[in-house]
C-alpha positions as CSV (number, residue, x, y, z in Angstrom):
1,M,-18.5,111.1,-138.7
2,K,-18.8,110.0,-135.0
3,Y,-17.1,111.8,-132.1
4,R,-16.8,111.2,-128.3
5,I,-16.6,114.5,-126.4
6,T,-15.4,114.8,-122.8
7,H,-15.8,118.3,-121.3
8,T,-14.5,118.7,-117.8
9,T,-14.8,121.9,-115.7
10,V,-13.1,122.1,-112.3
11,Y,-13.7,124.8,-109.7
12,N,-11.3,125.0,-106.7
13,Y,-12.4,127.3,-103.8
14,S,-10.3,128.9,-101.1
15,Q,-13.2,128.4,-98.6
16,A,-16.0,125.9,-98.4
17,V,-19.1,126.5,-100.5
18,G,-22.3,125.6,-98.6
19,L,-24.7,125.7,-101.5
20,C,-24.5,126.1,-105.3
21,Q,-27.1,126.1,-108.0
22,N,-26.0,125.7,-111.7
23,E,-27.1,125.6,-115.3
24,A,-25.2,123.6,-117.8
25,R,-25.6,123.7,-121.6
26,L,-23.1,120.9,-122.4
27,Q,-25.3,118.3,-124.1
28,P,-25.2,118.5,-127.9
29,R,-28.6,119.2,-129.5
30,D,-30.2,117.2,-132.4
31,F,-30.9,118.9,-135.7
32,W,-30.6,118.1,-139.4
33,R,-26.8,118.0,-139.4
34,Q,-26.2,116.3,-136.1
35,R,-27.5,113.5,-133.9
36,C,-26.6,113.1,-130.3
37,E,-26.3,109.3,-129.6
38,S,-25.8,109.6,-125.8
39,S,-25.0,112.3,-123.2
40,R,-24.5,112.2,-119.5
41,F,-23.0,114.1,-116.6
42,E,-20.5,113.1,-113.9
43,I,-20.7,115.6,-111.0
44,T,-18.7,115.7,-107.8
45,P,-20.0,116.2,-105.1
46,T,-23.2,114.4,-106.1
47,P,-26.1,116.9,-106.6
48,M,-29.1,116.8,-104.3
49,D,-31.3,118.1,-107.1
50,Y,-30.8,117.3,-110.8
51,R,-33.1,118.0,-113.8
52,E,-32.8,118.1,-117.5
53,L,-34.8,120.8,-119.4
54,T,-35.2,122.5,-122.7
55,D,-34.6,126.3,-122.8
56,F,-36.4,128.9,-124.9
57,F,-34.1,128.3,-127.9
58,G,-34.5,124.6,-127.9
59,N,-31.2,123.9,-126.3
60,R,-30.7,121.1,-123.8
61,M,-30.1,122.4,-120.3
62,A,-29.3,120.6,-117.1
63,Y,-30.0,122.2,-113.7
64,F,-28.3,120.9,-110.6
65,A,-27.9,122.0,-107.0
66,I,-25.3,120.9,-104.4
67,Q,-26.3,121.3,-100.8
68,Q,-23.2,120.0,-99.0
69,A,-20.1,121.9,-98.1
70,H,-17.4,121.5,-100.7
71,K,-14.1,123.2,-101.8
72,Q,-14.0,121.6,-105.2
73,L,-16.6,121.2,-107.9
74,I,-16.0,118.9,-110.9
75,V,-18.5,118.7,-113.8
76,T,-17.8,116.4,-116.6
77,A,-20.1,116.0,-119.6
78,L,-19.6,112.9,-121.8
79,S,-21.3,112.7,-125.2
80,V,-21.3,110.7,-128.4
81,V,-22.3,112.6,-131.5
82,T,-22.8,111.7,-135.1
83,I,-22.3,114.5,-137.7
84,L,-24.4,114.1,-140.9
85,P,-23.1,116.7,-143.4
86,R,-25.5,117.5,-146.2
87,E,-25.7,120.2,-148.8
88,L,-29.1,121.9,-148.6
89,V,-28.5,125.1,-150.5
90,T,-30.4,125.2,-153.9
91,D,-29.1,127.2,-156.9
92,S,-31.9,129.7,-156.5
93,A,-31.0,130.2,-152.8
94,K,-27.4,130.8,-153.8
95,Q,-28.6,133.8,-155.9
96,L,-30.9,135.3,-153.3
97,A,-29.7,138.9,-152.8
98,W,-29.2,140.2,-149.3
99,E,-31.7,143.0,-149.8
100,Q,-34.4,140.4,-150.6
101,V,-33.8,138.6,-147.3
102,R,-33.7,141.9,-145.4
103,D,-37.0,143.0,-146.9
104,L,-38.6,139.7,-146.0
105,L,-37.5,140.0,-142.4
106,Q,-39.0,143.5,-142.2
107,E,-42.4,142.5,-143.5
108,S,-45.3,142.3,-141.1
109,S,-46.6,138.9,-140.2
110,G,-49.7,139.1,-142.4
111,Q,-47.7,139.5,-145.6
112,H,-46.0,136.1,-145.6
113,Q,-48.3,133.6,-143.9
114,Q,-46.8,130.4,-145.4
115,Q,-43.4,131.1,-143.8
116,L,-44.8,132.7,-140.7
117,P,-43.4,130.3,-138.0
118,E,-39.9,130.2,-139.6
119,V,-39.7,133.9,-140.3
120,L,-41.0,134.9,-136.9
121,D,-38.3,132.7,-135.3
122,A,-35.6,134.3,-137.5
123,K,-36.8,137.9,-136.7
124,Q,-35.7,137.7,-133.1
125,Y,-32.1,137.3,-134.3
126,V,-32.2,140.7,-136.1
127,L,-32.6,142.6,-132.9
128,D,-29.8,143.7,-130.5
129,S,-29.1,141.3,-127.7
130,P,-27.5,141.6,-124.2
131,M,-23.9,141.2,-125.6
132,I,-24.4,142.5,-129.2
133,T,-25.4,146.1,-129.9
134,T,-25.3,147.4,-133.5
135,T,-23.5,150.7,-134.1
136,A,-22.6,152.9,-137.0
137,E,-18.9,151.9,-136.5
138,L,-19.8,148.2,-136.9
139,A,-21.9,148.9,-140.0
140,D,-19.1,150.9,-141.5
141,Y,-16.8,147.9,-141.1
142,A,-19.3,145.6,-142.7
143,R,-20.3,147.8,-145.6
144,P,-17.7,146.8,-148.2
145,S,-19.2,143.2,-148.1
146,F,-22.7,144.5,-148.7
147,Q,-22.5,145.5,-152.4
148,P,-25.9,146.2,-154.0
149,E,-27.8,143.1,-155.1
150,R,-25.0,140.8,-154.1
151,P,-26.2,137.3,-153.2
152,L,-26.4,136.9,-149.4
153,L,-24.1,133.8,-149.4
154,E,-21.4,135.8,-151.1
155,V,-21.9,138.7,-148.6
156,V,-21.4,136.4,-145.6
157,K,-18.5,134.5,-147.1
158,D,-16.7,137.8,-147.9
159,L,-17.4,139.1,-144.4
160,M,-16.1,135.9,-142.8
161,R,-13.0,136.1,-145.0
162,R,-12.4,139.7,-144.0
163,I,-12.7,139.0,-140.3
164,Y,-10.3,136.1,-140.6
165,T,-7.8,138.3,-142.5
166,D,-8.2,141.5,-140.5
167,F,-8.2,140.2,-137.0
168,T,-5.5,138.3,-134.9
169,Y,-6.5,135.4,-132.7
170,D,-5.2,136.5,-129.3
171,P,-6.6,134.6,-126.2
172,A,-4.8,137.0,-123.8
173,F,-6.4,140.2,-125.2
174,T,-10.2,139.8,-124.4
175,T,-12.5,138.6,-121.7
176,I,-16.2,137.7,-121.8
177,A,-16.9,141.4,-120.9
178,T,-14.7,143.0,-123.6
179,P,-17.0,145.3,-125.8
180,L,-17.0,144.8,-129.5
181,S,-15.8,148.4,-130.0
182,T,-12.5,147.4,-128.3
183,V,-12.2,144.3,-130.5
184,L,-12.9,146.3,-133.6
185,Q,-10.4,149.0,-132.6
186,H,-7.5,146.7,-131.8
187,R,-8.4,143.9,-134.4
188,R,-7.7,141.2,-131.8
189,G,-9.8,138.6,-130.0
190,V,-11.0,135.0,-129.9
191,C,-13.7,132.9,-131.5
192,Q,-16.4,134.3,-129.3
193,D,-15.4,137.9,-130.3
194,F,-15.3,137.1,-134.0
195,A,-18.7,135.4,-133.9
196,H,-20.2,138.4,-132.0
197,L,-18.5,140.8,-134.5
198,A,-19.9,139.0,-137.6
199,I,-23.4,138.8,-136.0
200,A,-23.3,142.5,-135.2
201,C,-22.3,143.3,-138.8
202,L,-25.1,141.3,-140.3
203,R,-27.7,142.7,-137.9
204,S,-26.6,146.2,-138.8
205,F,-28.0,145.5,-142.2
206,G,-31.3,144.0,-141.1
207,L,-30.3,140.3,-141.3
208,S,-30.8,137.4,-138.9
209,A,-27.7,136.0,-137.4
210,R,-27.3,133.7,-134.3
211,Y,-24.5,132.6,-132.1
212,I,-23.5,129.0,-131.9
213,S,-21.4,127.3,-129.2
214,G,-19.8,123.9,-129.6
215,Y,-16.5,122.2,-130.5
216,V,-14.3,121.8,-133.5
217,E,-12.0,118.8,-134.0
218,T,-8.3,119.7,-133.9
219,L,-5.9,117.3,-135.7
220,P,-2.3,116.9,-134.5
221,E,0.6,117.9,-136.8
222,P,1.9,115.1,-138.9
223,G,4.2,112.8,-136.9
224,K,3.1,114.2,-133.5
225,P,0.8,112.5,-131.0
226,R,-2.7,113.7,-130.3
227,L,-2.9,115.7,-127.0
228,V,-5.8,114.4,-124.9
229,G,-7.8,117.3,-123.4
230,A,-6.1,120.0,-125.6
231,D,-9.2,120.8,-127.5
232,A,-11.4,123.8,-126.4
233,S,-14.9,125.1,-126.7
234,H,-15.5,126.9,-129.9
235,A,-18.0,129.5,-131.3
236,W,-19.2,130.5,-134.7
237,F,-22.4,131.9,-136.2
238,A,-25.3,131.1,-138.5
239,V,-27.3,133.2,-141.0
240,Y,-30.9,132.7,-141.9
241,L,-31.6,132.1,-145.6
242,P,-35.3,131.9,-146.6
243,D,-36.5,128.5,-147.9
244,T,-33.2,127.0,-146.9
245,G,-32.8,127.6,-143.2
246,W,-29.8,128.4,-141.1
247,L,-26.3,128.2,-142.6
248,D,-23.2,128.1,-140.4
249,F,-20.0,130.1,-140.8
250,D,-16.7,129.9,-138.8
251,P,-14.8,133.2,-139.0
252,T,-12.0,132.1,-136.8
253,N,-11.0,129.5,-139.4
254,N,-12.6,131.0,-142.5
255,K,-14.6,127.9,-143.3
256,L,-18.1,126.6,-143.5
257,P,-18.6,124.0,-140.8
258,Y,-18.9,120.6,-142.3
259,D,-18.0,117.4,-140.5
260,Q,-15.6,118.7,-137.8
261,H,-17.9,121.1,-136.0
262,I,-20.1,119.8,-133.1
263,T,-23.0,122.0,-132.0
264,L,-23.9,122.4,-128.4
265,A,-26.4,125.2,-128.3
266,W,-27.5,128.4,-130.1
267,G,-29.0,131.7,-129.1
268,R,-28.8,135.5,-129.7
269,D,-25.2,135.7,-128.2
270,Y,-22.9,134.0,-125.7
271,A,-25.1,135.0,-122.7
272,D,-27.9,132.6,-124.0
273,V,-25.6,129.6,-124.4
274,T,-23.0,129.8,-121.6
275,P,-21.7,126.3,-121.1
276,L,-21.8,126.4,-117.3
277,K,-23.0,129.1,-115.0
278,G,-24.4,129.4,-111.5
279,I,-24.5,130.9,-108.0
280,A,-22.3,129.7,-105.1
281,F,-22.8,130.8,-101.5
282,G,-19.4,131.0,-99.8
283,G,-16.2,129.8,-101.5
284,G,-14.0,132.9,-101.1
285,Q,-11.6,133.1,-104.1
286,H,-11.7,130.4,-106.8
287,T,-9.8,129.1,-109.7
288,L,-11.3,127.5,-112.8
289,S,-9.8,125.0,-115.3
290,V,-11.5,123.5,-118.3
291,S,-10.4,120.5,-120.4
292,V,-12.1,119.4,-123.6
293,D,-11.3,116.3,-125.6
294,V,-12.9,115.6,-129.0
295,L,-12.1,112.1,-130.2
296,R,-13.1,110.8,-133.6
297,L,-14.5,107.3,-133.3
298,D,-14.8,106.4,-137.0
């Protein structure tokens, strides 16, 4: 499946900005399920400095600086991506109990040399991160899914289903700074909150889970035209399964990402993969608008 993605961010300032420096993680990454055919930026005003880098987690990152006075900044990322869905989970992996995975992640490095690089990478996603702190309250919510000797895949699918059923999608309720305790108390939030919640639940039981930013194709209702620019950024999570790798789960939609999910970046939580962030000198008050268009090309 091939898609063309157009992601446009517009900042309007009440006063002129004299200098801004920015980081963008808006270029899809390559991995076993996805191949980025092309990706480029259109930035207005034109940056004086522009560089493309790879961050600690292997995500593609663009740095750019604008050194001329401006009252509007427009950043458009245009990408073409091919999704290559494949089933990689073996029968034995499907039966692997969550306690076995937890114990593997708790082993010292000398006990499992043949998996050392893969397991070491996974271990960093067991720990608390800037936006996700495990608590007894979160563990209590997760506990019904963690039945003794239950296969890890069944645990995560059940947790995903429960979050989908128990929580209401409400874009007006939370912000980036809303703590998970508030989300859990009121059972409301958005995809970012649900991904953070699932990750916190899994980490509470010693498992590796990471945050994924990207897009999901939204199809119009039968008989209605497709709305250009109506798609939005999306978030979900992945869980580490030994000898298989990372498997994705989308709690907002209660489904396993297959051929409609496009991955931008992954990290410990949203703070590691923020699509666009930076520092502006001047500007006064500002407004922000974001438009995302995911177009299937096949």
